[in-house]
N, C-alpha and C positions, 0 to 999 in steps of 0.2 A: 112352317118357319124352319129355316136352316139354322143349325147351331152356330154357324159363323155369323149370324145376325145378332146373337146374344152378346152382352157385355162380358168382359173377362170374369167378373165376379159371378155372373149368372152361369157361364160355362163351367167355372170351377165348382160351383154348388151342384150343378147337374152331374158333372163327372164324378164327384164324390158320392152322390146319391147312387149313381149307377154302380160304382165300385162296392158300396156297402150292401145294396139290395139286389144286385144282379138283374136278371131279366124281368123282375117284378118292380123295377124302380118307378115306373109311371104310376102303378097302382099304389105304391107307398106314398108318393107325392100327393096323389088325389085324396088318399085317406087323411093325410096330414092337413091338406087344404080344407077338407070337410070338418075335421074335428079341432084343428088348431093345435094338435098334439104331435110333436115330432119326437120320434123314438131316438134311441142312442145314436151317436156317431157324427152328428152335425153340431157345429158350434153356433153361438147366437148370431153371429154375422151371416153365416150360411142360411140359417133359418129365416132371418130378415130378408135376405136376397130372394129366397124361394117364396116368401109371402108377397113380396113386391112383384115377383113374376106372376103369381096367381092373380094379383090385382090388375096386371097389365095385359096378360095373354089368356088367362083362364085355361079351362080344360081343352078348348078347341085349339089353342096355340100349343099346349103341351102335346097334343096328338101329332102335331107337325114336326116336333123335335125328334131327330133320329138318334 
């Protein structure tokens, strides 16, 4: 999945996660998806967006995002 296929909210949530967690951003998202616990730095809207992304693309889709 190319990031240009994501909605604006999804792109923004992914970009913010990248900025906060650096090169380990995918691992952080996967951990949050497994536990339901999002660490500091994301607001409730961004968390909801990431949860929706989990429900729609899952880990396989996350692997495709650059």
